[in-house]
Biotite code that builds the C-alpha atoms (Angstrom):
import biotite.structure as struc

atoms = struc.array([
    struc.Atom([0.109, -0.131, -0.218], chain_id="A", res_id=1, res_name="UNK", atom_name="CA", element="C"),
    struc.Atom([1.568, 3.645, -1.009], chain_id="A", res_id=2, res_name="UNK", atom_name="CA", element="C"),
    struc.Atom([0.896, 6.293, 1.899], chain_id="A", res_id=3, res_name="UNK", atom_name="CA", element="C"),
    struc.Atom([-1.020, 9.341, 1.096], chain_id="A", res_id=4, res_name="UNK", atom_name="CA", element="C"),
    struc.Atom([0.173, 12.890, 2.074], chain_id="A", res_id=5, res_name="UNK", atom_name="CA", element="C"),
    struc.Atom([-1.590, 16.426, 1.139], chain_id="A", res_id=6, res_name="UNK", atom_name="CA", element="C"),
    struc.Atom([-3.033, 16.141, -2.196], chain_id="A", res_id=7, res_name="UNK", atom_name="CA", element="C"),
    struc.Atom([-0.711, 13.209, -3.394], chain_id="A", res_id=8, res_name="UNK", atom_name="CA", element="C"),
    struc.Atom([0.190, 10.061, -3.183], chain_id="A", res_id=9, res_name="UNK", atom_name="CA", element="C"),
    struc.Atom([3.672, 9.141, -1.925], chain_id="A", res_id=10, res_name="UNK", atom_name="CA", element="C"),
    struc.Atom([5.271, 6.881, -4.511], chain_id="A", res_id=11, res_name="UNK", atom_name="CA", element="C"),
    struc.Atom([6.981, 4.960, -1.701], chain_id="A", res_id=12, res_name="UNK", atom_name="CA", element="C"),
    struc.Atom([5.542, 3.334, 1.985], chain_id="A", res_id=13, res_name="UNK", atom_name="CA", element="C"),
    struc.Atom([6.577, 5.008, 5.206], chain_id="A", res_id=14, res_name="UNK", atom_name="CA", element="C"),
    struc.Atom([9.108, 2.187, 5.221], chain_id="A", res_id=15, res_name="UNK", atom_name="CA", element="C"),
    struc.Atom([10.810, 2.336, 2.525], chain_id="A", res_id=16, res_name="UNK", atom_name="CA", element="C"),
    struc.Atom([11.013, 6.146, 2.912], chain_id="A", res_id=17, res_name="UNK", atom_name="CA", element="C"),
    struc.Atom([12.911, 5.372, 6.028], chain_id="A", res_id=18, res_name="UNK", atom_name="CA", element="C"),
    struc.Atom([15.068, 3.315, 4.048], chain_id="A", res_id=19, res_name="UNK", atom_name="CA", element="C"),
    struc.Atom([15.947, 5.606, 1.241], chain_id="A", res_id=20, res_name="UNK", atom_name="CA", element="C"),
    struc.Atom([16.568, 8.657, 4.006], chain_id="A", res_id=21, res_name="UNK", atom_name="CA", element="C"),
    struc.Atom([19.095, 6.143, 6.392], chain_id="A", res_id=22, res_name="UNK", atom_name="CA", element="C"),
    struc.Atom([21.725, 6.915, 3.923], chain_id="A", res_id=23, res_name="UNK", atom_name="CA", element="C"),
    struc.Atom([24.633, 5.432, 6.186], chain_id="A", res_id=24, res_name="UNK", atom_name="CA", element="C"),
    struc.Atom([22.582, 2.314, 6.518], chain_id="A", res_id=25, res_name="UNK", atom_name="CA", element="C"),
    struc.Atom([22.666, 2.358, 10.575], chain_id="A", res_id=26, res_name="UNK", atom_name="CA", element="C"),
    struc.Atom([18.933, 1.251, 10.833], chain_id="A", res_id=27, res_name="UNK", atom_name="CA", element="C"),
    struc.Atom([18.424, 4.520, 12.543], chain_id="A", res_id=28, res_name="UNK", atom_name="CA", element="C"),
    struc.Atom([17.859, 8.481, 11.137], chain_id="A", res_id=29, res_name="UNK", atom_name="CA", element="C"),
    struc.Atom([19.941, 10.767, 12.626], chain_id="A", res_id=30, res_name="UNK", atom_name="CA", element="C"),
    struc.Atom([19.157, 14.419, 12.756], chain_id="A", res_id=31, res_name="UNK", atom_name="CA", element="C"),
    struc.Atom([20.214, 15.362, 9.179], chain_id="A", res_id=32, res_name="UNK", atom_name="CA", element="C"),
    struc.Atom([18.640, 12.356, 7.679], chain_id="A", res_id=33, res_name="UNK", atom_name="CA", element="C"),
    struc.Atom([15.086, 13.222, 9.466], chain_id="A", res_id=34, res_name="UNK", atom_name="CA", element="C"),
    struc.Atom([15.729, 17.080, 8.769], chain_id="A", res_id=35, res_name="UNK", atom_name="CA", element="C"),
    struc.Atom([15.746, 16.078, 4.846], chain_id="A", res_id=36, res_name="UNK", atom_name="CA", element="C"),
    struc.Atom([12.837, 13.711, 5.379], chain_id="A", res_id=37, res_name="UNK", atom_name="CA", element="C"),
    struc.Atom([10.815, 16.441, 6.672], chain_id="A", res_id=38, res_name="UNK", atom_name="CA", element="C"),
    struc.Atom([11.807, 19.071, 4.073], chain_id="A", res_id=39, res_name="UNK", atom_name="CA", element="C"),
    struc.Atom([11.199, 16.423, 1.318], chain_id="A", res_id=40, res_name="UNK", atom_name="CA", element="C"),
    struc.Atom([7.763, 15.958, 2.951], chain_id="A", res_id=41, res_name="UNK", atom_name="CA", element="C"),
    struc.Atom([6.736, 19.847, 3.325], chain_id="A", res_id=42, res_name="UNK", atom_name="CA", element="C"),
    struc.Atom([7.034, 19.925, 6.462], chain_id="A", res_id=43, res_name="UNK", atom_name="CA", element="C"),
    struc.Atom([9.508, 22.534, 7.120], chain_id="A", res_id=44, res_name="UNK", atom_name="CA", element="C"),
    struc.Atom([7.597, 24.522, 4.991], chain_id="A", res_id=45, res_name="UNK", atom_name="CA", element="C"),
    struc.Atom([6.395, 28.524, 6.864], chain_id="A", res_id=46, res_name="UNK", atom_name="CA", element="C"),
    struc.Atom([8.254, 27.591, 10.134], chain_id="A", res_id=47, res_name="UNK", atom_name="CA", element="C"),
    struc.Atom([11.531, 28.692, 11.512], chain_id="A", res_id=48, res_name="UNK", atom_name="CA", element="C"),
    struc.Atom([14.685, 26.243, 11.157], chain_id="A", res_id=49, res_name="UNK", atom_name="CA", element="C"),
    struc.Atom([14.198, 25.011, 15.220], chain_id="A", res_id=50, res_name="UNK", atom_name="CA", element="C"),
    struc.Atom([10.926, 23.029, 13.973], chain_id="A", res_id=51, res_name="UNK", atom_name="CA", element="C"),
    struc.Atom([12.807, 20.159, 12.437], chain_id="A", res_id=52, res_name="UNK", atom_name="CA", element="C"),
    struc.Atom([14.843, 19.678, 15.915], chain_id="A", res_id=53, res_name="UNK", atom_name="CA", element="C"),
    struc.Atom([11.812, 20.295, 17.927], chain_id="A", res_id=54, res_name="UNK", atom_name="CA", element="C"),
    struc.Atom([9.963, 17.874, 15.721], chain_id="A", res_id=55, res_name="UNK", atom_name="CA", element="C"),
    struc.Atom([12.577, 15.283, 16.420], chain_id="A", res_id=56, res_name="UNK", atom_name="CA", element="C"),
    struc.Atom([12.846, 15.376, 19.974], chain_id="A", res_id=57, res_name="UNK", atom_name="CA", element="C"),
    struc.Atom([8.996, 15.139, 19.901], chain_id="A", res_id=58, res_name="UNK", atom_name="CA", element="C"),
    struc.Atom([8.946, 11.956, 17.828], chain_id="A", res_id=59, res_name="UNK", atom_name="CA", element="C"),
    struc.Atom([12.355, 10.173, 19.172], chain_id="A", res_id=60, res_name="UNK", atom_name="CA", element="C"),
    struc.Atom([10.472, 8.585, 22.003], chain_id="A", res_id=61, res_name="UNK", atom_name="CA", element="C"),
    struc.Atom([12.939, 6.686, 23.644], chain_id="A", res_id=62, res_name="UNK", atom_name="CA", element="C"),
    struc.Atom([15.372, 10.038, 23.576], chain_id="A", res_id=63, res_name="UNK", atom_name="CA", element="C"),
    struc.Atom([18.613, 7.930, 21.920], chain_id="A", res_id=64, res_name="UNK", atom_name="CA", element="C"),
    struc.Atom([19.218, 10.751, 19.922], chain_id="A", res_id=65, res_name="UNK", atom_name="CA", element="C"),
    struc.Atom([18.295, 8.861, 16.707], chain_id="A", res_id=66, res_name="UNK", atom_name="CA", element="C"),
    struc.Atom([14.933, 7.976, 15.170], chain_id="A", res_id=67, res_name="UNK", atom_name="CA", element="C"),
    struc.Atom([14.442, 4.428, 14.396], chain_id="A", res_id=68, res_name="UNK", atom_name="CA", element="C"),
    struc.Atom([11.411, 2.646, 12.168], chain_id="A", res_id=69, res_name="UNK", atom_name="CA", element="C"),
    struc.Atom([8.507, 2.722, 13.828], chain_id="A", res_id=70, res_name="UNK", atom_name="CA", element="C"),
    struc.Atom([9.717, 6.237, 15.463], chain_id="A", res_id=71, res_name="UNK", atom_name="CA", element="C"),
    struc.Atom([9.727, 7.727, 12.110], chain_id="A", res_id=72, res_name="UNK", atom_name="CA", element="C"),
    struc.Atom([6.486, 5.655, 10.851], chain_id="A", res_id=73, res_name="UNK", atom_name="CA", element="C"),
    struc.Atom([4.647, 7.394, 13.476], chain_id="A", res_id=74, res_name="UNK", atom_name="CA", element="C"),
    struc.Atom([5.740, 10.937, 13.141], chain_id="A", res_id=75, res_name="UNK", atom_name="CA", element="C"),
    struc.Atom([4.810, 9.749, 9.298], chain_id="A", res_id=76, res_name="UNK", atom_name="CA", element="C"),
    struc.Atom([1.307, 8.778, 10.158], chain_id="A", res_id=77, res_name="UNK", atom_name="CA", element="C"),
    struc.Atom([0.882, 12.027, 12.150], chain_id="A", res_id=78, res_name="UNK", atom_name="CA", element="C"),
    struc.Atom([1.770, 14.475, 9.347], chain_id="A", res_id=79, res_name="UNK", atom_name="CA", element="C"),
    struc.Atom([-0.840, 12.065, 7.290], chain_id="A", res_id=80, res_name="UNK", atom_name="CA", element="C"),
    struc.Atom([-3.417, 12.997, 9.778], chain_id="A", res_id=81, res_name="UNK", atom_name="CA", element="C"),
    struc.Atom([-2.891, 16.842, 10.457], chain_id="A", res_id=82, res_name="UNK", atom_name="CA", element="C"),
    struc.Atom([-2.662, 17.327, 6.818], chain_id="A", res_id=83, res_name="UNK", atom_name="CA", element="C"),
    struc.Atom([-6.189, 15.146, 6.337], chain_id="A", res_id=84, res_name="UNK", atom_name="CA", element="C"),
    struc.Atom([-7.411, 17.435, 8.819], chain_id="A", res_id=85, res_name="UNK", atom_name="CA", element="C"),
    struc.Atom([-6.114, 20.952, 7.298], chain_id="A", res_id=86, res_name="UNK", atom_name="CA", element="C"),
    struc.Atom([-7.970, 19.857, 4.184], chain_id="A", res_id=87, res_name="UNK", atom_name="CA", element="C"),
    struc.Atom([-11.135, 18.938, 5.992], chain_id="A", res_id=88, res_name="UNK", atom_name="CA", element="C"),
    struc.Atom([-11.032, 22.220, 7.872], chain_id="A", res_id=89, res_name="UNK", atom_name="CA", element="C"),
    struc.Atom([-10.347, 24.432, 5.376], chain_id="A", res_id=90, res_name="UNK", atom_name="CA", element="C"),
    struc.Atom([-10.522, 28.321, 6.460], chain_id="A", res_id=91, res_name="UNK", atom_name="CA", element="C"),
    struc.Atom([-13.250, 30.360, 4.869], chain_id="A", res_id=92, res_name="UNK", atom_name="CA", element="C"),
    struc.Atom([-12.833, 33.933, 3.999], chain_id="A", res_id=93, res_name="UNK", atom_name="CA", element="C"),
    struc.Atom([-15.164, 36.222, 4.976], chain_id="A", res_id=94, res_name="UNK", atom_name="CA", element="C"),
    struc.Atom([-17.067, 37.766, 2.084], chain_id="A", res_id=95, res_name="UNK", atom_name="CA", element="C"),
    struc.Atom([-16.147, 41.124, 0.401], chain_id="A", res_id=96, res_name="UNK", atom_name="CA", element="C"),
    struc.Atom([-18.290, 43.756, 2.017], chain_id="A", res_id=97, res_name="UNK", atom_name="CA", element="C"),
    struc.Atom([-19.667, 41.646, 4.732], chain_id="A", res_id=98, res_name="UNK", atom_name="CA", element="C"),
    struc.Atom([-18.944, 43.842, 8.130], chain_id="A", res_id=99, res_name="UNK", atom_name="CA", element="C"),
    struc.Atom([-19.609, 43.041, 11.830], chain_id="A", res_id=100, res_name="UNK", atom_name="CA", element="C"),
    struc.Atom([-22.154, 45.051, 13.670], chain_id="A", res_id=101, res_name="UNK", atom_name="CA", element="C"),
])
């Protein structure tokens, strides 16, 4: 099964993504590898540079300084859920000329 993010279908599963971003083949993603994954997934748009570190810290649940495959899959699932909520709850602009009394 392929994962979906936003309005497009990701060409690979979260497990396949993990393998691709695990550049050094250590079996875990370090901060740099996770930052590349987050950037490619669009998670770092319109956020401060420190956001990648904050996201990493939140999803490195055992605090070992790297993200294993299960932690990464949880991160991807959370991002997918957040994007779905965003799509399901669009911001509606106030019509031009509307004035609240």
